[in-house]
N, C-alpha and C positions, 0 to 999 in steps of 0.2 A: 025868118028870110034867108034869101038866093044872093049868093052876090055874083051879079053873069060874071062869065068871062068877056076879056076886051074884046072889042067890034072886029077887029086885024087877026081873034085868036078863033074862031066859031069852031072849030072841031073840038074846043075845051069846054069841061058841062062844065055849070056856076056850082059856088061850093055853098053849102048853107053854112046859115053864123047864127051864128048862141049869144043871146043876151046874158050877162049878168051884172046885175048891181049888187054895190054895199055900201052903207051909210056908216060911218064911225059911231061905235056908242058912249054915251057918255052924254053932260047933259053943256056944254061948251057950245057955244053959239057959231065958232068955226067947225063944224064939224066935217069931217073928208068925207064925199061922195062918191066911188070908183064906177064909173059905168065900162067895162068892159066886153067886149066882142072876141068869141073865138070858136074853132074850126068843129071843135069837141062836143059831139050832144051834152046835152043839160038838162038830163034827165028824171032829179029828186035834189034833193039839198045835196049829197053827200057830193055830185058833180059839181054842184055850184062850190062851193069848201074847197072842193082838187083846187080846181080853174084862179079862187082866190088866191089859195096859198102860191101856184106858180106865181103868182102878180107880190105877193109878198118877197118873193125871193129873187125880184126884176133885178139889185142893186147886189147882190152877188154875184149874178150874170152878166153886169155890167162891168164890175172889176174885174173878175177874171179876164174881158175881154180887155179891158186896158193895160192889167197886169202881159197878158199875151200879146197882145198887138204894139202896143205903144213901151207904156213907161217902162215893163219889165224886159222878156224877151227880146223887142222890138221886131216879131215877125215881119212883120209889112216893111221892114226895111232890109232884109235879106236880098241878095239879086245872083241866083243860081244860076248855069246852063241849061239844067235842064226839069221841067216842070215836075218829073218823077220827087227827084232830090226835093226838089222845093216845095213837095208835100211832104215826104219824110221827115223832115227838119221841120217843118212849120208842127206836125204832128208831139215829134221829142222835143217841141217849146211846147205845147201844150201841157205835158206834162208837168215839164219845169215849171210852167204858169201856176199849175197849181198842185201846186210843193208850196211854190213860192208864198201863197195866197193862203192854204192852212200853216202854213208857221206865220206869219200875221194873224194870223184871227188867234192861232193857239197863246200867237201873245200877252192877246189882248183880253182875257178869261183866266181868271187867276188860277182854275185849278187844271185847264189844262197846259198854263207856264210847266208845271211840277211834272207832268208827265217827263219819259223819257225821250230825250230826240231821237233817239232810232226809230221812231213816226216819220222821221222824217231825213234822217241820216243814215246811214248803213254802220255799219261797224269800223271800214276805216276808213269813213271820209269823216267822222268825229274826230278817231284819233287823231289822225293827221292835223286835223283843225285846232285839233289843241296842243298838236304839237308841236304847230305853227305859232299859236298866239299864248301859250302861258308857257308860265315860265316857271314849272313842275316837273315832274311824272306823269304820268297818265295815272285814274283816280282806281280804286276801286270798282265803285259805282261809276253808272253811265250817267253822264252830266243830262239837266231837262229840256225843258222847249223853253225854255228860256235863258238859258244859254248860250245853247245853237243857235239863236236868233240875237243875243248882241255879239256875239265872234263872227258869224258871217258876214253881219254888218258891218264890222271892226274890219273884215279883210275883204272888201267892198270900199274902205275908206273914210266909215262914217267916224265922229268923235263926239255923236250928241252934246253939242256945243249950247244949243239952249235945251238943255237938260230934261228934254220932252217925254227920254229912254222911248220914242218914235223913230226907225228909219225909213227911210223911202224904198220903196222897190224897185228903187232903180239899181238902191245900195244895194240891195237884200241880192238881185241880179249881181251886181257884179261881184258880191261873193260869192255866191253860187258860183261864178265862171271860172275866175278861180281858186277854188276847192278842186273843181274838177280840172284843171291843171295841175296843179297838183298829186290830183291821188291818179293821171295817167304818166305825170313821173316817175312816183311812186311804180304803179304797175309796169312799165319799162325797165326801171332800176334790179325789178325783181327779178325778169324775164333775164335781165345777165346773166344769174347766176345758172342758168338751167339749159 
């Protein structure tokens, strides 16, 4: 099937569109059926499975855009003087949104919660976070992701009043932003000696 160009855009060629159908397996009466259209050629089962895999990851993509655009870094509210500066800051915020999303997902998987927090925070960052929120000297071992999640959230104002152990992305962003300010202050203070 070919999707024709709009009538006012005759100079554009039509786009070939391919169909992938998928029916949920099992005995349930309420099986899901996916009817997907794609511009990527489908020549075999592997091609169809790849498209289904893309669709299965749609919620992760939606979450990223929510974290990047509104709930987390709130890139949509940026008002800068030039388009170039807006683009540069948007790209930086996209990387931050990816880290916040990774931190949230790692918190939800027990094995990943025990991973080193240096997968998301640099060495200086976690040490400064430790000194800011813990009332003891730096540990010999690098703290885990669970510690980083909880303490970034605390720095962002999270109190866990509902006892869920889950902080909002907005709170994680606030904590991340405050930690970056602390890091910047540390770097400025260190530059005074040189």
